[in-house]
N, CA, C, O and the ligand as a Tripos MOL2 file, in Angstrom:
@<TRIPOS>MOLECULE
protein
  285   283    72     0     0
PROTEIN
NO_CHARGES

@<TRIPOS>ATOM
      1 N        -142.4270  145.8150   45.9130 N.3       1 MET1
      2 CA       -142.2100  145.3200   47.2430 C.3       1 MET1
      3 C        -141.3270  143.9740   47.1920 C.2       1 MET1
      4 O        -141.4300  143.2590   46.1950 O.2       1 MET1
      5 N        -140.5130  143.6330   48.1780 N.am      2 SER2
      6 CA       -139.5620  142.5990   48.0380 C.3       2 SER2
      7 C        -140.1160  141.8350   49.3900 C.2       2 SER2
      8 O        -140.6120  142.3670   50.3840 O.2       2 SER2
      9 N        -139.9070  140.5320   49.1590 N.am      3 ILE3
     10 CA       -140.1080  139.5160   50.1170 C.3       3 ILE3
     11 C        -138.8900  139.1160   50.6850 C.2       3 ILE3
     12 O        -137.9150  138.7670   50.0180 O.2       3 ILE3
     13 N        -138.9410  139.1700   52.1110 N.am      4 ASP4
     14 CA       -137.3280  138.6130   52.8320 C.3       4 ASP4
     15 C        -137.6730  137.1320   52.8240 C.2       4 ASP4
     16 O        -138.6040  136.5750   53.4050 O.2       4 ASP4
     17 N        -136.7400  136.6170   52.0550 N.am      5 LEU5
     18 CA       -136.9940  135.0230   52.0330 C.3       5 LEU5
     19 C        -136.8220  134.2700   53.4110 C.2       5 LEU5
     20 O        -137.5210  133.3430   53.8180 O.2       5 LEU5
     21 N        -135.6680  134.9020   54.0930 N.am      6 LYS6
     22 CA       -135.6400  134.3950   55.5040 C.3       6 LYS6
     23 C        -136.8910  134.2540   56.4200 C.2       6 LYS6
     24 O        -137.3040  133.2410   56.9840 O.2       6 LYS6
     25 N        -137.3720  135.4660   56.4280 N.am      7 GLN7
     26 CA       -138.5740  135.8950   57.0760 C.3       7 GLN7
     27 C        -139.8740  134.8440   56.6620 C.2       7 GLN7
     28 O        -140.5960  134.3400   57.5220 O.2       7 GLN7
     29 N        -140.0060  134.6550   55.4850 N.am      8 PHE8
     30 CA       -140.8950  133.9220   54.9060 C.3       8 PHE8
     31 C        -140.7330  132.5690   55.1740 C.2       8 PHE8
     32 O        -141.7900  131.9460   55.2690 O.2       8 PHE8
     33 N        -139.7410  131.9620   55.3170 N.am      9 SER9
     34 CA       -139.3550  130.6620   55.6850 C.3       9 SER9
     35 C        -139.6490  130.2640   57.1940 C.2       9 SER9
     36 O        -140.0150  129.1530   57.5770 O.2       9 SER9
     37 N        -139.3840  131.5540   58.0920 N.am     10 ALA10
     38 CA       -139.5560  131.3270   59.2850 C.3      10 ALA10
     39 C        -141.3130  131.3870   59.5110 C.2      10 ALA10
     40 O        -141.9100  130.7890   60.4060 O.2      10 ALA10
     41 N        -141.8720  132.1630   58.5830 N.am     11 LEU11
     42 CA       -143.2630  132.1380   58.7610 C.3      11 LEU11
     43 C        -143.9400  130.7850   58.5550 C.2      11 LEU11
     44 O        -144.7730  130.3490   59.3490 O.2      11 LEU11
     45 N        -143.5070  130.0760   57.3430 N.am     12 GLN12
     46 CA       -143.8380  128.9730   56.9330 C.3      12 GLN12
     47 C        -143.6590  127.8430   57.8890 C.2      12 GLN12
     48 O        -144.4850  126.9350   57.9790 O.2      12 GLN12
     49 N        -142.2970  127.9270   58.7800 N.am     13 LYS13
     50 CA       -142.1910  126.9560   59.6630 C.3      13 LYS13
     51 C        -143.0310  126.9120   60.8490 C.2      13 LYS13
     52 O        -143.4220  125.8920   61.4160 O.2      13 LYS13
     53 N        -143.3380  128.4600   61.2590 N.am     14 ALA14
     54 CA       -144.1990  128.5070   62.2920 C.3      14 ALA14
     55 C        -145.5490  128.1610   62.1690 C.2      14 ALA14
     56 O        -146.2170  127.8190   63.1450 O.2      14 ALA14
     57 N        -146.1080  128.2440   60.7400 N.am     15 SER15
     58 CA       -147.6230  127.7620   60.4650 C.3      15 SER15
     59 C        -147.6000  126.5310   60.4110 C.2      15 SER15
     60 O        -148.6580  126.0020   60.7500 O.2      15 SER15
     61 N        -146.6080  125.7130   60.0460 N.am     16 LYS16
     62 CA       -146.5190  124.1870   59.9550 C.3      16 LYS16
     63 C        -146.3520  123.5130   61.2110 C.2      16 LYS16
     64 O        -146.7530  122.3580   61.3500 O.2      16 LYS16
     65 N        -145.6420  124.3150   62.3790 N.am     17 ASP17
     66 CA       -145.6220  123.7300   63.7090 C.3      17 ASP17
     67 C        -146.9840  123.8940   64.4350 C.2      17 ASP17
     68 O        -147.4050  123.0550   65.2310 O.2      17 ASP17
     69 N        -147.6540  125.0520   64.1010 N.am     18 SER18
     70 CA       -148.8040  125.3330   64.6940 C.3      18 SER18
     71 C        -150.0050  124.1830   64.2480 C.2      18 SER18
     72 O        -150.8610  123.7610   65.0250 O.2      18 SER18
     73 N        -149.8640  123.7960   62.8720 N.am     19 PHE19
     74 CA       -150.5610  122.7900   62.1010 C.3      19 PHE19
     75 C        -150.4880  121.5520   62.8750 C.2      19 PHE19
     76 O        -151.5030  120.9050   63.1360 O.2      19 PHE19
     77 N        -149.2560  121.1850   63.2690 N.am     20 PHE20
     78 CA       -148.9670  119.8460   63.9450 C.3      20 PHE20
     79 C        -149.6080  119.9020   65.5420 C.2      20 PHE20
     80 O        -150.0980  118.9450   66.1420 O.2      20 PHE20
     81 N        -149.4750  121.1510   65.9940 N.am     21 GLU21
     82 CA       -149.8280  121.3100   67.2170 C.3      21 GLU21
     83 C        -151.5240  121.2770   67.5380 C.2      21 GLU21
     84 O        -152.0510  120.9450   68.6000 O.2      21 GLU21
     85 N        -152.1140  121.6710   66.4360 N.am     22 GLN22
     86 CA       -153.6650  121.9400   66.1540 C.3      22 GLN22
     87 C        -154.1030  120.3020   66.0400 C.2      22 GLN22
     88 O        -155.1040  119.8300   66.5790 O.2      22 GLN22
     89 N        -153.2410  119.6300   65.3140 N.am     23 LYS23
     90 CA       -153.5620  118.1510   64.8250 C.3      23 LYS23
     91 C        -153.3440  117.3770   66.2580 C.2      23 LYS23
     92 O        -154.1650  116.5360   66.6210 O.2      23 LYS23
     93 N        -152.4220  117.6410   66.8950 N.am     24 LYS24
     94 CA       -152.3480  116.7720   68.1790 C.3      24 LYS24
     95 C        -153.5720  117.1400   69.0800 C.2      24 LYS24
     96 O        -154.1840  116.2700   69.6990 O.2      24 LYS24
     97 N        -153.9020  118.4630   69.1300 N.am     25 LEU25
     98 CA       -154.8320  118.9270   70.0540 C.3      25 LEU25
     99 C        -156.1480  118.2770   69.7570 C.2      25 LEU25
    100 O        -156.8630  117.7640   70.6180 O.2      25 LEU25
    101 N        -156.4300  118.3370   68.4160 N.am     26 LEU26
    102 CA       -157.7830  117.7170   68.1190 C.3      26 LEU26
    103 C        -157.8370  116.1620   68.3670 C.2      26 LEU26
    104 O        -158.8420  115.6470   68.8560 O.2      26 LEU26
    105 N        -156.7460  115.4440   68.0220 N.am     27 LYS27
    106 CA       -156.8330  114.1320   68.2640 C.3      27 LYS27
    107 C        -157.0280  113.9200   69.8410 C.2      27 LYS27
    108 O        -157.7570  112.9740   70.1410 O.2      27 LYS27
    109 N        -156.5350  114.5900   70.7790 N.am     28 GLN28
    110 CA       -156.8990  114.7260   72.1330 C.3      28 GLN28
    111 C        -158.2750  114.7520   72.5130 C.2      28 GLN28
    112 O        -158.8400  113.9190   73.2210 O.2      28 GLN28
    113 N        -158.8660  115.9630   71.8920 N.am     29 VAL29
    114 CA       -160.1270  116.2110   72.3060 C.3      29 VAL29
    115 C        -161.1390  115.1500   71.7200 C.2      29 VAL29
    116 O        -162.0310  114.6760   72.4250 O.2      29 VAL29
    117 N        -160.9830  114.8410   70.5600 N.am     30 MET30
    118 CA       -161.7480  113.6700   69.9620 C.3      30 MET30
    119 C        -161.5920  112.5270   70.7260 C.2      30 MET30
    120 O        -162.6220  111.8700   70.8750 O.2      30 MET30
    121 N        -160.5870  112.1100   71.2500 N.am     31 LEU31
    122 CA       -160.4940  110.7790   72.2240 C.3      31 LEU31
    123 C        -161.1350  111.0540   73.6090 C.2      31 LEU31
    124 O        -161.1620  110.2400   74.5330 O.2      31 LEU31
    125 N        -161.6600  112.3410   73.6310 N.am     32 GLY32
    126 CA       -162.4350  112.7380   74.9150 C.3      32 GLY32
    127 C        -161.6170  112.9340   75.9920 C.2      32 GLY32
    128 O        -161.8940  112.6580   77.1590 O.2      32 GLY32
    129 N        -160.5980  113.4160   75.5780 N.am     33 LYS33
    130 CA       -159.6110  114.0570   76.8560 C.3      33 LYS33
    131 C        -159.9150  115.5810   77.0960 C.2      33 LYS33
    132 O        -160.3900  116.3020   76.2180 O.2      33 LYS33
    133 N        -159.5980  116.0070   78.3640 N.am     34 THR34
    134 CA       -159.9740  117.3620   78.5930 C.3      34 THR34
    135 C        -158.6250  118.1110   78.0830 C.2      34 THR34
    136 O        -157.5360  117.6750   78.4540 O.2      34 THR34
    137 N        -158.7070  119.2520   77.2210 N.am     35 VAL35
    138 CA       -157.6400  119.7870   76.7390 C.3      35 VAL35
    139 C        -157.9960  121.2130   76.9430 C.2      35 VAL35
    140 O        -158.9370  121.6920   76.3110 O.2      35 VAL35
    141 N        -157.2540  121.9810   77.8500 N.am     36 LEU36
    142 CA       -157.3790  123.4020   78.2350 C.3      36 LEU36
    143 C        -157.0240  124.3700   77.0770 C.2      36 LEU36
    144 O        -156.0450  124.1000   76.3810 O.2      36 LEU36
    145 N        -157.5630  125.1850   76.8950 N.am     37 CYS37
    146 CA       -157.2620  126.4960   75.9320 C.3      37 CYS37
    147 C        -155.9610  126.9650   76.4150 C.2      37 CYS37
    148 O        -155.8750  126.9410   77.6430 O.2      37 CYS37
    149 N        -154.9830  127.3620   75.8250 N.am     38 SER38
    150 CA       -153.5560  127.8890   75.9640 C.3      38 SER38
    151 C        -153.9300  129.1210   76.3650 C.2      38 SER38
    152 O        -153.1900  129.4780   77.2820 O.2      38 SER38
    153 N        -154.7270  129.9220   76.1010 N.am     39 VAL39
    154 CA       -154.9620  131.2670   76.4250 C.3      39 VAL39
    155 C        -155.8460  131.4230   77.6550 C.2      39 VAL39
    156 O        -155.4080  132.0270   78.6350 O.2      39 VAL39
    157 N        -157.0200  130.9250   77.6460 N.am     40 CYS40
    158 CA       -157.7830  131.2740   78.6970 C.3      40 CYS40
    159 C        -158.1340  130.0610   79.8070 C.2      40 CYS40
    160 O        -158.9060  130.2390   80.7490 O.2      40 CYS40
    161 N        -157.4780  128.8760   79.5540 N.am     41 ARG41
    162 CA       -157.5710  127.8920   80.2180 C.3      41 ARG41
    163 C        -158.8360  127.4790   80.8340 C.2      41 ARG41
    164 O        -159.0710  127.1600   82.0000 O.2      41 ARG41
    165 N        -159.7420  127.5630   79.6190 N.am     42 GLN42
    166 CA       -160.9820  126.8690   79.7290 C.3      42 GLN42
    167 C        -161.1950  125.5690   78.9550 C.2      42 GLN42
    168 O        -160.8170  125.6490   77.7860 O.2      42 GLN42
    169 N        -161.5970  124.6470   79.2410 N.am     43 PRO43
    170 CA       -161.8160  123.3790   78.4850 C.3      43 PRO43
    171 C        -162.1260  123.5190   76.9780 C.2      43 PRO43
    172 O        -162.9830  124.3400   76.6520 O.2      43 PRO43
    173 N        -161.5830  122.8840   76.1580 N.am     44 LEU44
    174 CA       -161.9850  122.9600   74.6760 C.3      44 LEU44
    175 C        -163.2010  121.9110   74.4630 C.2      44 LEU44
    176 O        -163.3060  120.8400   75.0610 O.2      44 LEU44
    177 N        -164.0440  122.3940   73.5550 N.am     45 LYS45
    178 CA       -165.0870  121.7180   73.4450 C.3      45 LYS45
    179 C        -165.1630  121.1930   71.8520 C.2      45 LYS45
    180 O        -164.7940  121.9220   70.9310 O.2      45 LYS45
    181 N        -165.5670  120.1480   71.6900 N.am     46 LEU46
    182 CA       -165.8140  119.8170   70.2010 C.3      46 LEU46
    183 C        -167.1300  119.7130   69.6130 C.2      46 LEU46
    184 O        -167.9860  118.9020   69.9670 O.2      46 LEU46
    185 N        -167.2520  120.6060   68.6660 N.am     47 TYR47
    186 CA       -168.5250  120.6210   67.8220 C.3      47 TYR47
    187 C        -168.5780  119.7060   66.5150 C.2      47 TYR47
    188 O        -167.7910  119.7830   65.5720 O.2      47 TYR47
    189 N        -169.4360  119.0050   66.6110 N.am     48 THR48
    190 CA       -169.7260  117.9920   65.4530 C.3      48 THR48
    191 C        -170.9520  118.4350   64.5420 C.2      48 THR48
    192 O        -171.7760  119.2730   64.9100 O.2      48 THR48
    193 N        -170.9880  117.7340   63.2180 N.am     49 PRO49
    194 CA       -172.0840  118.2150   62.4840 C.3      49 PRO49
    195 C        -173.2910  118.0960   63.0260 C.2      49 PRO49
    196 O        -174.1710  118.8780   62.6650 O.2      49 PRO49
    197 N        -173.5740  117.0480   64.0390 N.am     50 GLU50
    198 CA       -174.9990  116.9630   64.5900 C.3      50 GLU50
    199 C        -175.4240  118.1980   65.1270 C.2      50 GLU50
    200 O        -176.5910  118.5430   64.9410 O.2      50 GLU50
    201 N        -174.5430  119.0100   65.8530 N.am     51 GLN51
    202 CA       -174.8920  120.1810   66.4290 C.3      51 GLN51
    203 C        -175.1390  121.2550   65.4760 C.2      51 GLN51
    204 O        -174.5360  121.2070   64.4040 O.2      51 GLN51
    205 N        -175.9450  122.2260   65.7120 N.am     52 ASN52
    206 CA       -176.2030  123.1490   64.7390 C.3      52 ASN52
    207 C        -174.9930  124.2620   64.8910 C.2      52 ASN52
    208 O        -175.2800  125.4490   65.0500 O.2      52 ASN52
    209 N        -173.7650  123.8600   64.8380 N.am     53 GLU53
    210 CA       -172.7290  124.8990   64.8450 C.3      53 GLU53
    211 C        -171.5350  124.5290   64.0440 C.2      53 GLU53
    212 O        -171.3380  123.3570   63.7210 O.2      53 GLU53
    213 N        -170.7900  125.4280   63.7370 N.am     54 PRO54
    214 CA       -169.7400  125.0840   62.8270 C.3      54 PRO54
    215 C        -168.7720  124.1580   63.4480 C.2      54 PRO54
    216 O        -168.3460  124.3220   64.5910 O.2      54 PRO54
    217 N        -168.4340  123.1860   62.6790 N.am     55 THR55
    218 CA       -167.6720  122.0910   63.1780 C.3      55 THR55
    219 C        -166.1500  122.6770   63.6570 C.2      55 THR55
    220 O        -165.5360  123.5430   63.0350 O.2      55 THR55
    221 N        -165.7420  122.1080   64.7260 N.am     56 GLY56
    222 CA       -164.4330  122.5430   65.1680 C.3      56 GLY56
    223 C        -164.2600  122.4210   66.6810 C.2      56 GLY56
    224 O        -165.1760  122.0320   67.4050 O.2      56 GLY56
    225 N        -163.0380  122.7720   67.1380 N.am     57 VAL57
    226 CA       -162.7010  122.7690   68.4370 C.3      57 VAL57
    227 C        -162.6900  124.2560   68.8790 C.2      57 VAL57
    228 O        -162.0210  125.1260   68.3210 O.2      57 VAL57
    229 N        -163.4790  124.4420   69.9100 N.am     58 ARG58
    230 CA       -163.4630  125.7360   70.4640 C.3      58 ARG58
    231 C        -163.4730  125.8320   71.8210 C.2      58 ARG58
    232 O        -163.8560  124.8780   72.4980 O.2      58 ARG58
    233 N        -163.0530  126.9990   72.3850 N.am     59 CYS59
    234 CA       -163.2860  127.2920   73.9940 C.3      59 CYS59
    235 C        -164.2850  128.2180   74.0320 C.2      59 CYS59
    236 O        -164.5370  128.8040   72.9790 O.2      59 CYS59
    237 N        -164.9480  128.4980   75.0720 N.am     60 VAL60
    238 CA       -165.8040  129.3720   75.2500 C.3      60 VAL60
    239 C        -165.8050  130.7390   75.0020 C.2      60 VAL60
    240 O        -166.7880  131.3990   74.6630 O.2      60 VAL60
    241 N        -164.5440  131.1920   75.2020 N.am     61 LYS61
    242 CA       -164.1740  132.5050   74.8200 C.3      61 LYS61
    243 C        -163.8170  132.7790   73.3380 C.2      61 LYS61
    244 O        -163.7570  133.9120   72.8610 O.2      61 LYS61
    245 N        -163.6070  131.7300   72.7130 N.am     62 GLY62
    246 CA       -163.2310  131.7120   71.3710 C.3      62 GLY62
    247 C        -161.7950  132.1050   71.0350 C.2      62 GLY62
    248 O        -161.6490  132.5600   69.9000 O.2      62 GLY62
    249 N        -160.8850  132.0340   71.6750 N.am     63 CYS63
    250 CA       -159.2640  132.3370   71.6000 C.3      63 CYS63
    251 C        -158.7430  131.0450   71.0040 C.2      63 CYS63
    252 O        -157.7130  131.0470   70.3290 O.2      63 CYS63
    253 N        -159.4760  129.8790   71.2550 N.am     64 THR64
    254 CA       -158.8310  128.9990   70.4780 C.3      64 THR64
    255 C        -160.0400  128.5650   69.7000 C.2      64 THR64
    256 O        -161.1190  128.3080   70.2350 O.2      64 THR64
    257 N        -159.7880  128.4910   68.3090 N.am     65 ASP65
    258 CA       -160.9810  128.2080   67.3000 C.3      65 ASP65
    259 C        -160.4160  127.5010   66.2080 C.2      65 ASP65
    260 O        -159.8570  128.1830   65.3490 O.2      65 ASP65
    261 N        -160.4570  126.0500   66.0430 N.am     66 ILE66
    262 CA       -159.8910  125.3190   65.0580 C.3      66 ILE66
    263 C        -160.9800  124.6620   64.3050 C.2      66 ILE66
    264 O        -161.6260  123.8160   64.9230 O.2      66 ILE66
    265 N        -161.2570  124.8770   63.2220 N.am     67 SER67
    266 CA       -162.3340  124.3510   62.3780 C.3      67 SER67
    267 C        -161.8330  123.1000   61.7960 C.2      67 SER67
    268 O        -160.6820  122.9040   61.4070 O.2      67 SER67
    269 N        -162.7240  122.3520   61.7770 N.am     68 LEU68
    270 CA       -162.7330  120.9070   61.4020 C.3      68 LEU68
    271 C        -163.4930  120.6980   60.2040 C.2      68 LEU68
    272 O        -164.6020  121.2180   60.0820 O.2      68 LEU68
    273 N        -162.8770  119.8200   59.1150 N.am     69 ASP69
    274 CA       -163.7390  119.5790   57.9690 C.3      69 ASP69
    275 C        -164.2610  118.0230   58.1740 C.2      69 ASP69
    276 O        -163.4940  117.0640   58.0870 O.2      69 ASP69
    277 N        -165.5520  117.9180   58.4330 N.am     70 PHE70
    278 CA       -166.2090  116.4770   58.2690 C.3      70 PHE70
    279 C        -166.6660  116.2530   56.9150 C.2      70 PHE70
    280 O        -167.6720  116.7720   56.4310 O.2      70 PHE70
    281 N        -165.7570  115.3310   56.2340 N.am     71 VAL71
    282 CA       -166.4060  115.1350   54.7990 C.3      71 VAL71
    283 C        -167.0760  113.7180   54.8120 C.2      71 VAL71
    284 O        -167.6610  113.3020   53.8120 O.2      71 VAL71
    285 ZN       -159.6760  130.3640   75.1490 Zn       72 ZN72
@<TRIPOS>BOND
     1     1     2 1
     2     2     3 1
     3     3     4 2
     4     3     5 am
     5     5     6 1
     6     6     7 1
     7     7     8 2
     8     7     9 am
     9     9    10 1
    10    10    11 1
    11    11    12 2
    12    11    13 am
    13    13    14 1
    14    14    15 1
    15    15    16 2
    16    15    17 am
    17    17    18 1
    18    18    19 1
    19    19    20 2
    20    19    21 am
    21    21    22 1
    22    22    23 1
    23    23    24 2
    24    23    25 am
    25    25    26 1
    26    26    27 1
    27    27    28 2
    28    27    29 am
    29    29    30 1
    30    30    31 1
    31    31    32 2
    32    31    33 am
    33    33    34 1
    34    34    35 1
    35    35    36 2
    36    35    37 am
    37    37    38 1
    38    38    39 1
    39    39    40 2
    40    39    41 am
    41    41    42 1
    42    42    43 1
    43    43    44 2
    44    43    45 am
    45    45    46 1
    46    46    47 1
    47    47    48 2
    48    47    49 am
    49    49    50 1
    50    50    51 1
    51    51    52 2
    52    51    53 am
    53    53    54 1
    54    54    55 1
    55    55    56 2
    56    55    57 am
    57    57    58 1
    58    58    59 1
    59    59    60 2
    60    59    61 am
    61    61    62 1
    62    62    63 1
    63    63    64 2
    64    63    65 am
    65    65    66 1
    66    66    67 1
    67    67    68 2
    68    67    69 am
    69    69    70 1
    70    70    71 1
    71    71    72 2
    72    71    73 am
    73    73    74 1
    74    74    75 1
    75    75    76 2
    76    75    77 am
    77    77    78 1
    78    78    79 1
    79    79    80 2
    80    79    81 am
    81    81    82 1
    82    82    83 1
    83    83    84 2
    84    83    85 am
    85    85    86 1
    86    86    87 1
    87    87    88 2
    88    87    89 am
    89    89    90 1
    90    90    91 1
    91    91    92 2
    92    91    93 am
    93    93    94 1
    94    94    95 1
    95    95    96 2
    96    95    97 am
    97    97    98 1
    98    98    99 1
    99    99   100 2
   100    99   101 am
   101   101   102 1
   102   102   103 1
   103   103   104 2
   104   103   105 am
   105   105   106 1
   106   106   107 1
   107   107   108 2
   108   107   109 am
   109   109   110 1
   110   110   111 1
   111   111   112 2
   112   111   113 am
   113   113   114 1
   114   114   115 1
   115   115   116 2
   116   115   117 am
   117   117   118 1
   118   118   119 1
   119   119   120 2
   120   119   121 am
   121   121   122 1
   122   122   123 1
   123   123   124 2
   124   123   125 am
   125   125   126 1
   126   126   127 1
   127   127   128 2
   128   127   129 am
   129   129   130 1
   130   130   131 1
   131   131   132 2
   132   131   133 am
   133   133   134 1
   134   134   135 1
   135   135   136 2
   136   135   137 am
   137   137   138 1
   138   138   139 1
   139   139   140 2
   140   139   141 am
   141   141   142 1
   142   142   143 1
   143   143   144 2
   144   143   145 am
   145   145   146 1
   146   146   147 1
   147   147   148 2
   148   147   149 am
   149   149   150 1
   150   150   151 1
   151   151   152 2
   152   151   153 am
   153   153   154 1
   154   154   155 1
   155   155   156 2
   156   155   157 am
   157   157   158 1
   158   158   159 1
   159   159   160 2
   160   159   161 am
   161   161   162 1
   162   162   163 1
   163   163   164 2
   164   163   165 am
   165   165   166 1
   166   166   167 1
   167   167   168 2
   168   167   169 am
   169   169   170 1
   170   170   171 1
   171   171   172 2
   172   171   173 am
   173   173   174 1
   174   174   175 1
   175   175   176 2
   176   175   177 am
   177   177   178 1
   178   178   179 1
   179   179   180 2
   180   179   181 am
   181   181   182 1
   182   182   183 1
   183   183   184 2
   184   183   185 am
   185   185   186 1
   186   186   187 1
   187   187   188 2
   188   187   189 am
   189   189   190 1
   190   190   191 1
   191   191   192 2
   192   191   193 am
   193   193   194 1
   194   194   195 1
   195   195   196 2
   196   195   197 am
   197   197   198 1
   198   198   199 1
   199   199   200 2
   200   199   201 am
   201   201   202 1
   202   202   203 1
   203   203   204 2
   204   203   205 am
   205   205   206 1
   206   206   207 1
   207   207   208 2
   208   207   209 am
   209   209   210 1
   210   210   211 1
   211   211   212 2
   212   211   213 am
   213   213   214 1
   214   214   215 1
   215   215   216 2
   216   215   217 am
   217   217   218 1
   218   218   219 1
   219   219   220 2
   220   219   221 am
   221   221   222 1
   222   222   223 1
   223   223   224 2
   224   223   225 am
   225   225   226 1
   226   226   227 1
   227   227   228 2
   228   227   229 am
   229   229   230 1
   230   230   231 1
   231   231   232 2
   232   231   233 am
   233   233   234 1
   234   234   235 1
   235   235   236 2
   236   235   237 am
   237   237   238 1
   238   238   239 1
   239   239   240 2
   240   239   241 am
   241   241   242 1
   242   242   243 1
   243   243   244 2
   244   243   245 am
   245   245   246 1
   246   246   247 1
   247   247   248 2
   248   247   249 am
   249   249   250 1
   250   250   251 1
   251   251   252 2
   252   251   253 am
   253   253   254 1
   254   254   255 1
   255   255   256 2
   256   255   257 am
   257   257   258 1
   258   258   259 1
   259   259   260 2
   260   259   261 am
   261   261   262 1
   262   262   263 1
   263   263   264 2
   264   263   265 am
   265   265   266 1
   266   266   267 1
   267   267   268 2
   268   267   269 am
   269   269   270 1
   270   270   271 1
   271   271   272 2
   272   271   273 am
   273   273   274 1
   274   274   275 1
   275   275   276 2
   276   275   277 am
   277   277   278 1
   278   278   279 1
   279   279   280 2
   280   279   281 am
   281   281   282 1
   282   282   283 1
   283   283   284 2
@<TRIPOS>SUBSTRUCTURE
     1 MET1         2 RESIDUE 1 A MET
     2 SER2         6 RESIDUE 1 A SER
     3 ILE3        10 RESIDUE 1 A ILE
     4 ASP4        14 RESIDUE 1 A ASP
     5 LEU5        18 RESIDUE 1 A LEU
     6 LYS6        22 RESIDUE 1 A LYS
     7 GLN7        26 RESIDUE 1 A GLN
     8 PHE8        30 RESIDUE 1 A PHE
     9 SER9        34 RESIDUE 1 A SER
    10 ALA10       38 RESIDUE 1 A ALA
    11 LEU11       42 RESIDUE 1 A LEU
    12 GLN12       46 RESIDUE 1 A GLN
    13 LYS13       50 RESIDUE 1 A LYS
    14 ALA14       54 RESIDUE 1 A ALA
    15 SER15       58 RESIDUE 1 A SER
    16 LYS16       62 RESIDUE 1 A LYS
    17 ASP17       66 RESIDUE 1 A ASP
    18 SER18       70 RESIDUE 1 A SER
    19 PHE19       74 RESIDUE 1 A PHE
    20 PHE20       78 RESIDUE 1 A PHE
    21 GLU21       82 RESIDUE 1 A GLU
    22 GLN22       86 RESIDUE 1 A GLN
    23 LYS23       90 RESIDUE 1 A LYS
    24 LYS24       94 RESIDUE 1 A LYS
    25 LEU25       98 RESIDUE 1 A LEU
    26 LEU26      102 RESIDUE 1 A LEU
    27 LYS27      106 RESIDUE 1 A LYS
    28 GLN28      110 RESIDUE 1 A GLN
    29 VAL29      114 RESIDUE 1 A VAL
    30 MET30      118 RESIDUE 1 A MET
    31 LEU31      122 RESIDUE 1 A LEU
    32 GLY32      126 RESIDUE 1 A GLY
    33 LYS33      130 RESIDUE 1 A LYS
    34 THR34      134 RESIDUE 1 A THR
    35 VAL35      138 RESIDUE 1 A VAL
    36 LEU36      142 RESIDUE 1 A LEU
    37 CYS37      146 RESIDUE 1 A CYS
    38 SER38      150 RESIDUE 1 A SER
    39 VAL39      154 RESIDUE 1 A VAL
    40 CYS40      158 RESIDUE 1 A CYS
    41 ARG41      162 RESIDUE 1 A ARG
    42 GLN42      166 RESIDUE 1 A GLN
    43 PRO43      170 RESIDUE 1 A PRO
    44 LEU44      174 RESIDUE 1 A LEU
    45 LYS45      178 RESIDUE 1 A LYS
    46 LEU46      182 RESIDUE 1 A LEU
    47 TYR47      186 RESIDUE 1 A TYR
    48 THR48      190 RESIDUE 1 A THR
    49 PRO49      194 RESIDUE 1 A PRO
    50 GLU50      198 RESIDUE 1 A GLU
    51 GLN51      202 RESIDUE 1 A GLN
    52 ASN52      206 RESIDUE 1 A ASN
    53 GLU53      210 RESIDUE 1 A GLU
    54 PRO54      214 RESIDUE 1 A PRO
    55 THR55      218 RESIDUE 1 A THR
    56 GLY56      222 RESIDUE 1 A GLY
    57 VAL57      226 RESIDUE 1 A VAL
    58 ARG58      230 RESIDUE 1 A ARG
    59 CYS59      234 RESIDUE 1 A CYS
    60 VAL60      238 RESIDUE 1 A VAL
    61 LYS61      242 RESIDUE 1 A LYS
    62 GLY62      246 RESIDUE 1 A GLY
    63 CYS63      250 RESIDUE 1 A CYS
    64 THR64      254 RESIDUE 1 A THR
    65 ASP65      258 RESIDUE 1 A ASP
    66 ILE66      262 RESIDUE 1 A ILE
    67 SER67      266 RESIDUE 1 A SER
    68 LEU68      270 RESIDUE 1 A LEU
    69 ASP69      274 RESIDUE 1 A ASP
    70 PHE70      278 RESIDUE 1 A PHE
    71 VAL71      282 RESIDUE 1 A VAL
    72 ZN72       285 GROUP 0 **** ****
């Protein structure tokens, strides 16, 4: 099996971009701003360790699901 290096770097760039997008999104939600899911247009909700839920930012439908690590 061979890996197409061009494809590989494109993939890396895409995941890097989405990483920054997620960070930006998380920051806004944490600041208490209303951020809508890009898929279902429902407001995203922040889940913290105090709630008995996996921590992260999710929409009701689950199309946006960003996990957070509260260390
Ligand atoms: Zn959604």
